BALOBA-1460 file (C-alpha; in Angstrom, 3 decimals):
// residues 66
<rec num="1" residu="m" x="186.476" y="-92.543" z="56.163"/>
<rec num="2" residu="q" x="189.681" y="-91.108" z="57.235"/>
<rec num="3" residu="s" x="191.702" y="-88.028" z="56.433"/>
<rec num="4" residu="v" x="195.106" y="-86.883" z="56.928"/>
<rec num="5" residu="v" x="195.340" y="-83.321" z="58.534"/>
<rec num="6" residu="r" x="198.173" y="-81.224" z="58.084"/>
<rec num="7" residu="v" x="198.723" y="-78.573" z="60.786"/>
<rec num="8" residu="f" x="200.383" y="-75.048" z="60.302"/>
<rec num="9" residu="v" x="200.477" y="-73.084" z="63.519"/>
<rec num="10" residu="l" x="200.162" y="-69.257" z="63.339"/>
<rec num="11" residu="s" x="202.786" y="-67.707" z="65.643"/>
<rec num="12" residu="s" x="202.142" y="-64.262" z="65.176"/>
<rec num="13" residu="p" x="199.669" y="-61.599" z="64.468"/>
<rec num="14" residu="s" x="201.472" y="-61.020" z="61.103"/>
<rec num="15" residu="g" x="200.223" y="-64.584" z="60.036"/>
<rec num="16" residu="t" x="203.807" y="-66.290" z="59.897"/>
<rec num="17" residu="a" x="203.185" y="-70.211" z="60.293"/>
<rec num="18" residu="r" x="205.217" y="-73.002" z="60.958"/>
<rec num="19" residu="p" x="204.423" y="-76.537" z="60.421"/>
<rec num="20" residu="g" x="202.934" y="-78.678" z="63.156"/>
<rec num="21" residu="p" x="202.256" y="-82.232" z="63.608"/>
<rec num="22" residu="e" x="200.307" y="-84.400" z="60.988"/>
<rec num="23" residu="f" x="197.413" y="-86.752" z="62.387"/>
<rec num="24" residu="t" x="194.352" y="-88.674" z="61.091"/>
<rec num="25" residu="v" x="190.767" y="-88.048" z="61.807"/>
<rec num="26" residu="e" x="188.121" y="-90.520" z="61.117"/>
<rec num="27" residu="a" x="184.293" y="-90.138" z="60.775"/>
<rec num="28" residu="s" x="181.450" y="-91.532" z="58.678"/>
<rec num="29" residu="t" x="180.818" y="-88.069" z="56.866"/>
<rec num="30" residu="l" x="182.742" y="-84.942" z="55.750"/>
<rec num="31" residu="d" x="180.912" y="-82.718" z="58.366"/>
<rec num="32" residu="g" x="181.992" y="-85.403" z="61.033"/>
<rec num="33" residu="l" x="185.736" y="-85.214" z="59.837"/>
<rec num="34" residu="l" x="185.324" y="-81.602" z="60.445"/>
<rec num="35" residu="e" x="183.999" y="-82.008" z="63.754"/>
<rec num="36" residu="a" x="186.860" y="-84.602" z="64.629"/>
<rec num="37" residu="l" x="189.428" y="-82.152" z="63.653"/>
<rec num="38" residu="h" x="187.889" y="-79.332" z="65.818"/>
<rec num="39" residu="v" x="187.741" y="-81.831" z="68.815"/>
<rec num="40" residu="e" x="191.218" y="-83.158" z="68.222"/>
<rec num="41" residu="l" x="192.704" y="-79.535" z="68.020"/>
<rec num="42" residu="a" x="190.930" y="-78.262" z="71.117"/>
<rec num="43" residu="a" x="192.305" y="-81.200" z="73.090"/>
<rec num="44" residu="r" x="195.747" y="-80.190" z="71.800"/>
<rec num="45" residu="g" x="194.936" y="-76.616" z="73.272"/>
<rec num="46" residu="q" x="194.703" y="-75.159" z="69.818"/>
<rec num="47" residu="r" x="192.033" y="-72.906" z="68.302"/>
<rec num="48" residu="v" x="191.094" y="-73.480" z="64.558"/>
<rec num="49" residu="r" x="191.492" y="-70.198" z="62.320"/>
<rec num="50" residu="a" x="190.748" y="-71.914" z="58.906"/>
<rec num="51" residu="v" x="190.443" y="-75.341" z="57.397"/>
<rec num="52" residu="s" x="190.780" y="-76.444" z="53.872"/>
<rec num="53" residu="h" x="190.150" y="-79.577" z="52.046"/>
<rec num="54" residu="t" x="192.851" y="-80.642" z="49.659"/>
<rec num="55" residu="p" x="193.251" y="-83.733" z="47.338"/>
<rec num="56" residu="t" x="195.525" y="-85.284" z="49.975"/>
<rec num="57" residu="g" x="193.448" y="-84.696" z="53.027"/>
<rec num="58" residu="l" x="192.570" y="-81.570" z="55.225"/>
<rec num="59" residu="l" x="194.912" y="-78.379" z="56.168"/>
<rec num="60" residu="a" x="194.335" y="-76.507" z="59.109"/>
<rec num="61" residu="y" x="195.670" y="-73.167" z="60.598"/>
<rec num="62" residu="v" x="195.452" y="-72.897" z="64.057"/>
<rec num="63" residu="e" x="196.561" y="-70.773" z="67.093"/>
<rec num="64" residu="d" x="197.957" y="-71.960" z="70.400"/>
<rec num="65" residu="r" x="195.839" y="-71.080" z="73.143"/>
<rec num="66" residu="p" x="197.516" y="-69.172" z="76.082"/>
């Protein structure tokens, strides 16, 4: 299964988020999709704060790692 991931980057402690790039993850299970999402975002230098399933895919809020 595949899922489109919409990313929002938290840029301040107040929680203001800016849209980030969309990408697709693929796995055989829903848990696998979440794992693939975490791996991809870690490779991009980001830390996951929250993930939600939506009717159109996954929504992730992330922080850039220093």
